[in-house]
Backbone bond lengths (Angstrom), bond angles and torsions (degrees), N, CA, C in turn:
res aa  C-N    CA-C-N  psi(-1)  N-CA   C-N-CA  omega(-1)  CA-C   N-CA-C  phi
1 M - - - 1.466 - - 1.521 107.72 -
2 A 1.307 114.28 -143.24 1.469 117.91 -172.81 1.501 110.55 -130.49
3 L 1.314 114.42 169.89 1.453 122.78 177.24 1.516 108.53 -112.67
4 A 1.354 115.35 130.62 1.450 121.65 172.11 1.546 106.84 -117.02
5 V 1.304 116.92 141.70 1.457 121.77 176.50 1.527 108.12 -121.62
6 V 1.349 115.68 128.63 1.459 122.00 177.40 1.514 107.27 -116.18
7 G 1.320 116.35 112.54 1.456 122.39 -178.55 1.504 112.70 -116.79
8 G 1.325 115.21 168.54 1.458 119.71 177.11 1.513 108.90 159.43
9 G 1.299 115.07 -178.24 1.465 120.72 178.62 1.506 112.82 -80.47
10 R 1.302 117.15 -179.45 1.473 121.15 179.57 1.508 109.85 -64.65
11 R 1.340 115.62 140.55 1.455 125.06 176.48 1.549 112.18 57.31
12 S 1.312 116.09 32.68 1.479 120.46 -178.80 1.523 112.82 -91.44
13 G 1.311 118.28 -3.88 1.473 120.38 179.93 1.544 113.59 98.38
14 K 1.336 116.69 13.14 1.466 121.16 -176.66 1.522 111.61 -58.35
15 S 1.317 115.91 -51.99 1.477 118.85 -176.08 1.516 111.69 -63.88
16 R 1.287 116.82 -45.34 1.464 120.72 -179.79 1.529 111.25 -57.98
17 Y 1.320 116.07 -42.92 1.464 119.85 179.25 1.512 110.94 -68.79
18 A 1.320 118.71 -39.31 1.468 121.73 178.45 1.546 110.18 -62.14
19 L 1.313 117.55 -37.38 1.462 120.71 178.20 1.529 110.06 -65.31
20 A 1.334 116.38 -40.34 1.479 120.18 178.89 1.521 109.68 -65.73
21 L 1.310 118.71 -41.70 1.460 121.59 177.30 1.517 110.82 -59.64
22 A 1.312 116.22 -45.96 1.465 121.29 -179.18 1.518 110.72 -62.05
23 S 1.304 117.49 -45.05 1.469 122.82 -177.39 1.530 111.51 -57.69
24 A 1.299 117.71 -28.61 1.456 121.36 -178.87 1.543 112.76 -74.18
25 H 1.323 117.33 -9.21 1.450 121.07 -176.23 1.518 115.66 -95.34
26 G 1.301 117.51 -5.46 1.460 120.34 179.21 1.488 111.39 138.02
27 P 1.359 115.63 178.51 1.458 120.38 -173.33 1.525 115.11 -83.35
28 K 1.334 117.64 -17.97 1.475 119.15 -176.60 1.546 108.23 -94.09
29 L 1.332 115.11 102.67 1.469 121.01 -170.98 1.508 111.01 -121.82
30 G 1.325 115.11 131.97 1.465 121.85 176.05 1.515 111.69 -114.16
31 F 1.302 115.05 155.07 1.470 121.23 -179.68 1.529 108.04 -142.12
32 I 1.343 115.40 122.97 1.473 121.00 177.37 1.536 106.48 -106.70
33 A 1.326 114.18 114.14 1.482 120.66 179.94 1.525 108.70 -97.87
34 T 1.328 116.69 128.33 1.457 120.14 -177.55 1.538 112.24 -100.63
35 L 1.327 118.27 -9.63 1.466 120.83 -178.37 1.520 110.81 -70.89
36 Q 1.307 114.87 129.60 1.466 122.71 173.98 1.537 108.03 -104.79
37 P 1.334 117.76 100.22 1.458 117.75 -177.55 1.494 111.73 -61.96
38 D 1.340 116.20 123.22 1.462 119.62 -178.51 1.536 111.87 -123.61
39 D 1.333 116.00 7.18 1.469 120.90 174.80 1.518 107.82 -155.75
40 E 1.317 115.49 175.36 1.448 120.89 -177.19 1.521 112.39 -62.58
41 E 1.325 117.80 -40.74 1.465 121.18 179.81 1.513 112.03 -62.20
42 S 1.336 117.46 -46.35 1.451 118.74 179.64 1.519 112.37 -69.53
43 A 1.324 117.48 -32.30 1.461 121.09 176.09 1.534 110.33 -64.52
44 Q 1.335 117.04 -40.50 1.458 120.47 175.48 1.507 111.45 -65.35
45 K 1.305 117.77 -37.51 1.454 121.49 178.53 1.532 110.61 -63.00
46 V 1.329 116.55 -40.88 1.482 120.83 178.06 1.531 109.68 -62.95
47 E 1.332 117.23 -44.33 1.467 120.52 -179.96 1.523 111.79 -63.35
48 R 1.329 117.13 -42.29 1.475 121.00 178.63 1.540 109.79 -61.95
49 A 1.306 115.16 -43.93 1.476 119.99 -178.72 1.516 110.57 -64.15
50 R 1.335 117.29 -41.32 1.459 120.69 177.98 1.516 111.61 -59.91
51 S 1.341 116.81 -43.42 1.465 118.64 -179.48 1.508 111.54 -70.84
52 E 1.338 119.43 -32.26 1.480 121.31 177.29 1.514 109.57 -67.51
53 R 1.321 118.98 -38.22 1.458 121.20 -179.73 1.521 111.29 -66.81
54 G 1.310 116.04 -39.30 1.443 118.93 -177.35 1.511 112.84 78.08
55 A 1.323 115.30 -179.46 1.471 122.03 -173.70 1.528 113.47 -74.76
56 E 1.350 116.75 -15.90 1.464 117.09 -176.52 1.523 114.13 -69.98
57 F 1.324 117.73 -19.37 1.465 121.90 177.62 1.535 109.89 -97.87
58 I 1.314 115.41 127.77 1.460 120.69 170.70 1.509 106.13 -85.66
59 T 1.335 116.26 118.52 1.459 121.68 -174.61 1.511 112.31 -102.18
60 V 1.322 115.63 134.48 1.451 121.85 171.86 1.534 106.52 -123.28
61 E 1.303 115.94 126.34 1.462 120.74 178.13 1.529 107.10 -93.48
62 E 1.324 115.49 112.40 1.457 120.49 -176.73 1.520 108.95 -143.04
63 P 1.327 117.54 107.98 1.458 119.51 -176.77 1.533 115.35 -80.51
64 L 1.352 117.24 -18.34 1.469 118.44 -171.98 1.519 115.25 -125.95
65 E 1.314 117.72 -49.02 1.475 122.28 -167.17 1.529 112.95 -93.55
66 I 1.302 116.88 53.08 1.474 121.76 -178.43 1.509 111.60 -65.13
67 A 1.310 118.27 -45.07 1.484 120.25 -178.15 1.528 110.18 -59.83
68 R 1.305 116.51 -43.29 1.472 119.95 178.15 1.529 111.44 -60.08
69 L 1.319 116.10 -42.88 1.474 119.99 178.69 1.515 111.43 -62.76
70 I 1.300 117.70 -43.41 1.481 121.67 178.48 1.529 108.87 -61.13
71 E 1.303 115.77 -46.08 1.460 120.53 -178.12 1.531 110.96 -61.64
72 E 1.310 117.01 -43.42 1.469 121.37 -173.80 1.513 114.52 -84.77
73 R 1.365 117.74 -31.54 1.460 117.06 -167.79 1.515 116.82 -127.45
74 A 1.309 118.87 -11.83 1.459 119.75 -172.50 1.524 113.25 -67.27
75 S 1.309 117.65 -25.16 1.486 120.33 -174.78 1.526 113.27 -64.28
76 V 1.311 118.85 -16.73 1.456 120.82 179.93 1.526 112.45 -85.30
77 F 1.348 117.15 -5.85 1.460 121.54 -175.36 1.532 110.97 -109.33
78 D 1.348 114.80 155.19 1.459 121.13 170.96 1.529 109.68 -79.42
79 A 1.323 116.04 -35.54 1.474 121.36 179.70 1.535 108.89 -151.37
80 V 1.328 114.85 147.32 1.468 120.94 177.09 1.517 107.91 -132.47
81 V 1.339 115.45 128.18 1.468 122.04 174.97 1.533 108.48 -97.54
82 I 1.328 116.23 131.03 1.465 121.88 173.69 1.515 105.65 -108.76
83 D 1.304 116.87 117.62 1.460 121.96 -174.69 1.531 109.43 -133.43
84 D 1.251 120.80 97.07 1.459 128.40 26.11 1.512 108.33 -145.46
85 L 1.300 115.46 143.99 1.475 122.94 -176.35 1.541 111.30 -63.28
86 T 1.299 118.22 -41.50 1.466 121.87 -179.30 1.535 111.04 -65.36
87 L 1.305 115.45 -40.85 1.476 119.87 177.66 1.527 109.65 -66.39
88 W 1.333 116.54 -37.88 1.460 121.10 176.94 1.548 110.21 -59.09
89 V 1.345 117.57 -45.78 1.455 121.62 177.00 1.546 110.20 -58.28
90 S 1.304 115.66 -44.51 1.470 120.34 177.70 1.509 111.18 -60.09
91 N 1.318 117.66 -43.89 1.462 122.23 179.08 1.525 110.75 -60.69
92 L 1.322 117.01 -44.18 1.451 121.10 178.91 1.526 111.49 -61.63
93 V 1.342 116.77 -43.62 1.452 120.72 179.40 1.530 110.64 -64.54
94 M 1.343 116.02 -44.46 1.449 119.77 -179.94 1.538 112.35 -65.86
95 A 1.337 116.93 -24.52 1.454 121.45 177.64 1.520 112.03 -81.91
96 G 1.345 115.67 0.38 1.474 118.98 176.04 1.523 115.75 93.40
97 R 1.332 116.62 9.75 1.457 119.35 177.98 1.535 109.77 -70.07
98 T 1.310 116.35 143.23 1.472 121.18 176.49 1.526 108.11 -77.79
99 D 1.343 114.91 164.81 1.446 119.45 175.82 1.522 111.64 -55.33
100 E 1.335 115.41 -43.32 1.466 119.99 179.83 1.534 111.04 -61.17
101 Q 1.323 117.62 -41.50 1.461 121.01 178.56 1.530 111.46 -65.01
102 V 1.343 115.85 -42.18 1.455 119.22 178.29 1.513 110.85 -62.38
103 E 1.314 116.66 -45.63 1.466 121.09 177.82 1.516 111.25 -61.04
104 Q 1.315 117.61 -41.53 1.462 120.60 178.46 1.532 111.92 -63.19
105 E 1.320 116.85 -42.61 1.458 120.60 178.50 1.535 111.14 -63.88
106 A 1.338 115.01 -42.11 1.472 118.92 179.05 1.524 110.68 -64.69
107 T 1.312 116.61 -42.82 1.477 119.96 178.39 1.529 110.17 -62.11
108 R 1.315 115.59 -41.55 1.485 119.01 176.89 1.492 112.36 -60.61
109 L 1.319 116.76 -44.92 1.474 121.03 178.51 1.514 110.87 -60.92
110 I 1.326 117.53 -45.90 1.440 121.32 -179.48 1.513 111.49 -64.39
111 E 1.315 117.10 -41.27 1.477 120.85 177.53 1.523 111.44 -64.25
112 L 1.316 117.58 -39.81 1.469 121.37 177.33 1.559 110.43 -62.01
113 S 1.330 115.34 -34.51 1.461 118.16 -177.72 1.529 111.36 -64.74
114 K 1.325 117.90 -26.00 1.463 120.85 -177.42 1.521 113.17 -70.17
115 N 1.321 116.71 -26.90 1.475 120.90 -178.67 1.501 113.05 -115.43
116 C 1.298 118.26 10.05 1.456 122.88 -177.22 1.524 109.97 -74.99
117 K 1.335 115.74 138.21 1.479 120.87 178.24 1.540 110.86 -71.31
118 A 1.293 117.13 -26.08 1.452 120.98 -179.55 1.517 109.97 -93.53
119 E 1.316 115.53 150.86 1.469 121.73 170.47 1.526 106.25 -69.53
120 L 1.322 118.43 125.94 1.447 122.35 175.49 1.513 109.88 -101.54
121 I 1.318 115.37 132.25 1.457 121.13 -179.96 1.520 106.69 -125.83
122 M 1.312 115.73 111.54 1.471 121.82 -179.32 1.515 110.07 -98.56
123 V 1.316 115.69 127.69 1.452 122.30 172.97 1.530 107.23 -96.49
124 T 1.319 116.24 135.84 1.460 119.09 179.53 1.533 110.35 -147.41
125 S 1.312 114.25 152.01 1.488 119.46 -178.99 1.523 108.84 -104.28
126 D 1.298 115.45 142.69 1.466 120.32 173.79 1.521 107.42 -80.72
127 V 1.298 115.73 116.43 1.467 121.19 -175.60 1.529 112.49 -79.72
128 D 1.314 117.69 -3.15 1.478 118.84 177.85 1.523 112.82 -93.52
129 F 1.338 116.77 -9.84 1.473 119.94 176.47 1.519 108.71 -95.61
130 G 1.298 116.62 147.62 1.457 120.74 177.69 1.525 110.51 107.08
131 F 1.308 115.16 -152.17 1.443 120.28 -175.96 1.536 110.58 -74.96
132 P 1.311 116.67 147.77 1.479 119.48 178.11 1.516 110.03 -64.52
133 M 1.318 115.07 147.97 1.454 120.79 179.01 1.531 107.70 -99.23
134 D 1.295 115.82 115.68 1.468 120.67 179.87 1.520 110.87 -90.40
135 G 1.296 114.98 146.33 1.463 120.54 174.36 1.513 113.83 86.87
136 E 1.306 115.12 156.78 1.454 120.85 -177.35 1.535 113.34 -63.61
137 P 1.330 120.98 -42.36 1.461 118.69 178.92 1.528 112.45 -57.23
138 S 1.298 117.14 -40.86 1.459 120.67 178.45 1.507 112.38 -66.89
139 R 1.338 116.46 -44.38 1.449 120.08 178.95 1.534 109.81 -64.73
140 H 1.311 117.92 -38.56 1.449 122.97 179.11 1.534 109.35 -61.55
141 F 1.358 117.66 -47.90 1.443 121.06 177.82 1.514 111.32 -60.12
142 R 1.316 117.90 -43.30 1.462 121.70 -179.82 1.526 110.95 -59.46
143 R 1.318 117.26 -43.04 1.473 121.63 178.25 1.530 110.50 -62.19
144 L 1.340 116.50 -46.59 1.442 120.82 -177.82 1.539 111.81 -67.48
145 A 1.301 116.68 -44.69 1.489 120.33 178.71 1.522 109.52 -64.60
146 G 1.329 117.19 -39.58 1.471 119.66 178.50 1.509 111.69 -62.89
147 L 1.312 118.27 -39.37 1.450 123.48 177.73 1.540 109.99 -62.05
148 I 1.335 117.35 -47.91 1.451 121.69 -179.17 1.518 110.28 -64.85
149 N 1.321 116.65 -43.34 1.489 118.97 175.57 1.517 111.81 -56.97
150 R 1.306 116.17 -43.47 1.467 121.27 -179.72 1.532 111.04 -62.20
151 Q 1.318 115.85 -44.31 1.466 120.12 178.39 1.532 111.67 -60.21
152 A 1.324 114.95 -44.78 1.487 119.17 -179.75 1.533 109.81 -64.29
153 A 1.334 116.14 -44.55 1.467 120.55 -179.80 1.518 111.78 -61.40
154 E 1.332 116.50 -41.17 1.456 120.60 -179.18 1.544 111.00 -64.66
155 S 1.325 117.86 -31.19 1.460 121.81 -177.79 1.514 113.34 -88.58
156 A 1.299 116.95 -14.58 1.474 120.83 -174.33 1.542 111.24 -73.57
157 S 1.321 115.50 137.98 1.459 119.19 172.77 1.516 110.33 -80.30
158 R 1.329 115.66 -25.78 1.478 121.09 175.85 1.533 108.63 -130.32
159 L 1.291 115.54 134.22 1.462 122.44 -176.84 1.516 108.66 -133.29
160 Y 1.331 116.68 124.94 1.465 121.79 -178.05 1.522 108.67 -122.70
161 W 1.324 114.86 147.07 1.468 123.25 174.13 1.504 107.16 -121.56
162 M 1.311 117.56 125.66 1.469 122.70 -178.26 1.512 110.47 -93.11
163 V 1.305 117.00 131.13 1.434 123.41 178.70 1.529 107.93 -131.06
164 F 1.325 117.50 109.10 1.465 122.51 179.58 1.515 112.06 51.30
165 G 1.325 117.13 40.88 1.455 121.78 177.39 1.517 114.55 85.20
166 V 1.329 116.76 0.26 1.465 120.18 -178.37 1.526 108.08 -108.73
167 P 1.342 117.93 125.69 1.461 120.43 179.78 1.533 111.02 -80.85
168 K 1.311 114.74 136.61 1.469 121.57 174.23 1.528 105.53 -117.86
169 R 1.349 117.01 117.67 1.438 119.39 -179.43 1.504 108.83 -79.48
170 I 1.302 117.51 123.69 1.491 124.24 179.88 1.506 108.54 -90.88
171 R 1.315 116.23 -42.46 1.484 121.33 178.72 1.506 107.87 -147.15
């Protein structure tokens, strides 16, 4: 099938729109959640997101091994939402992966999307919008996440940018 990428700033409606795109592809829907709740606020966010998705999405919480999941399980779905690519990059970095390893994993994921039987819809955040990132670790992450976002966008057959909850189709 194809790869769609839905990007935008924080709280722009990316996830909600990705769910709507997925729902249009059939009844067998998968959702890969990359958020690892580490405090009460993020745990509440996970619960809200689960209830918004509803029972029609089979959810797998996987912070690191997304490419493996796509390879092993995506073929049983009509569409799979990966939410969120930027957070996944952060998880890989925090797990001690080198830039080269992160780039290899991202390339593998993008390559898998080209031959996947399911429609893949990647949600990602633009790391250049929002508050400035101080310090070298933050700037390093922004460069790496920006590179991965660019690779995903270049490979996507459909690319959307969310503005205040409104999708703008770029390609």
